[in-house]
N, C-alpha and C positions, 0 to 999 in steps of 0.2 A: 394767831392766824397762820394757816399754811401758806407757803410761797406759791405764786402763780405757776401753773405748769409751763414747761419749756417747749417751745416750738423746736422741731427737729433741727432747724438751722441755728438754734441757740437763742433766738429772740423769745421774750416772755409772751405768754398768751393769757388772756383773762380767764378766770375760772368759769366753768359752765354752771348754770343754776337750774335746779329742777323746776320744770314747768308744772303748775297745778293741773289736775285733770280737766277743770272747767274754768274758763276765763270769760269775764263779762266786759272787759275793756272799759273799766271805769263805771259801768252801769250796775247798780245793785240788783241782785236777782230778786224776783218776786217771791213772796212768802212760800208759795207752793213749790217753786223750784228749789229754794233753800231747804225745805223740809225733805224733799225727795233726795237731795244730795246728802243730807245728814243721815237718812236711812241707809243709803248705799255705803257711806263711809263706815257706819257702825257695823253693818253686815259684813263688809270686806274685812275689817279688823277681826271680827269674830271667826270668820271662815279661815283666815290665815293662822289664827291662834289655835283653833281646835277642830277645824274641818267643817264641811257643809252639813253633814249628818247631825253633828252635835250642836249646830246653830239653830235655835228655834225662833220662829216668828215672834213668839211672846216676849223673849228676852230682848229682841231688837226693838219691839214696840215699847217696852219698859224703859230701855236706855234712851230712846228717842223722845220719850215723854208724850207718846201719842195714845189715842184710843185705837181699838182694832179697826173701827170704821175709818179712822184717819189713815191707817196703814193701807187698808184695802182700796182706798181712794187712789193711791199711787201704784199699787202692785196687786194684780189679780190673785196671785198665789206665790209660793216659794220659788217655783221655776222661773216665773217672770222676774222676780227679784234677782235670781241667779243670772239670767240673761243680761239684764241691765247692769248688774254689778260687773260682769265680765267685760261687757262693751266699754264701760267706764275705765276699767283697769287697762284694757288694751289701748284705748285712746291715750291714756296717760303715758304708757310705755312708748307709743309712737311719737308723742310730743317730745319726750326726752331724747329719742334717737334723732328726730329732726333737729333739735337744738344743737346736739353735739356734732353731727356729721355735716349739717349745713354751715355751722361755724367753721369747721375744718375746711370746707370748700371756699369760704370767704377769705381764709387766711393763707391758702396755698392753691396755686393753679395746677400743680402736679398732682394727679390722682392718688399716687402713693402717699405723698406727704399729707394731703388732705385727709386721707383715711387714717393715717397714724395719729394726726392731731385729733380727729374725731374719737378714736379709741381712748386717747389720753383724757380727753374731756369727759367721756363717758365714765372712765375709771374715777375721775375726780368727783363726779356726781355721787357715785357709790361711796366714796370716802367721806363725803359731806353728810351722809345720812347718820344721825346721831348714834344709833345702836346697830348699824349694819342694815342690810335689806330685810324688811319685815317678812318677806316670803313671796310666793308667786301664785297667783290665782290660776294661771295656765297650768302649772304643775298640779295644783290641787284638783282641778277638773279632770286632768289626765288620770291621776291616781284614784279618783273616786267617781269615775265616769258613770257607773251604774246608778249613782244617785241623781244624775242630771238627765234631762230629756235630750232628744236628738238635736234639737236646735242649739242648745248650749254647747254640746260636743262639737257641732259643726262650726260654730263661732270660734271655738278654741282652735280647731284644726286650721281654719282660714287665717287666724292670727299668726300662727307659727309659719304657715306658708308665706305670708307677707313678710315676716322677718327674714326668712331664707331668701326670698326674692330680692329684698332690699340689699342684703349683704352681698348676694351674688352680683348684683348690678355694680356695686362699688368695686368688687374684685375684678370684674370684666373690664371696667374702665382702667384699672391699674394694669392689667395684663395687656391691654391694647397698646400701651406706651412703654411698659416695662415687663417683658415676658419673665415668668418665674425662672429661677436658677435651677430648680429641680422639677421634674414632671409632677404635676399635682392637679387633681380634679377640682376645679374652682367651685363646683356645686358642693362637693364634700367639705371644702374649706369654709364655705358659707354656712353649712349646717353645723360645722364645728363651733363657729362663733355662737350660734343659737344654743348649742350644748354647753358652751362655756358660761353663758349668762344664766341658764337654768341650773347647771351643775354647781356653779359658784355659790348660788343662793343656798342650795341644799347643803353643800360642804360647810359653809359658814354657820348654818344653824346646827348641824350635827356636831361639828367640832367646837362650837362656841367661839368662833373667830370672826368678828364683825368685818374684818378687812379682807376676808377670803375672796369675795367676788371682785373687789378692786384688783387684788393680786393676780387673779386668773385672767382678767381682761388685759392687764399689762403684760402677762406672759404670752398671751395670744398676739399682742402687738409686736413683741420681739420676734415671734415666729414669722409674722407677715413681713416685717422688715428684713429678716434674713432671707426669706424666699424671693423677694422682689428687689433687693438692693442691687444697684448697678456695680458696686465695688466688689 
């Protein structure tokens, strides 16, 4: 078992845990909900492995053990499946961000220290994935946008905008109490973190290095600490 991450002050922090996309708070999902979730999970794994165009409804149906009528009860067509799959994926990402950065705020009152803790916890989540990050649906939609309808592309754009806005808010809180040591556009820095998260996934897959995303997050953390450190 890996050691617990260190708080910047030297104290130990608990490891962050990945939050599942859907939680029922102890209540078992109804059969229809469980079937819908299984379809989405199967479709997501297929799209991440070989792309949206190469993922067929027939293979999803076969793996889910459904009839065609059973599939179309839940999703009208492939684009509706794509929309709900992307919404599910984005909600899962948001839950992971909430868990990491809210925990950072729980552990430190100082915005810089809270953000540094959140980044460390986020890196730990990526480290805990058994074979590295499986891929990113946001990137898949971007690279294959002609295969998706406008609503899917708009959901994708709004998700990235929310990430950027979230990270910008954290950085603005830091700058309000600890101005950066060098002139830097906080919006560009926020966008850089989004780029690190997407780029780290791609580098890891291309280079065959499961720990690449974790390492990129930790390098960004060093940059933030150097930019805003009071020392």
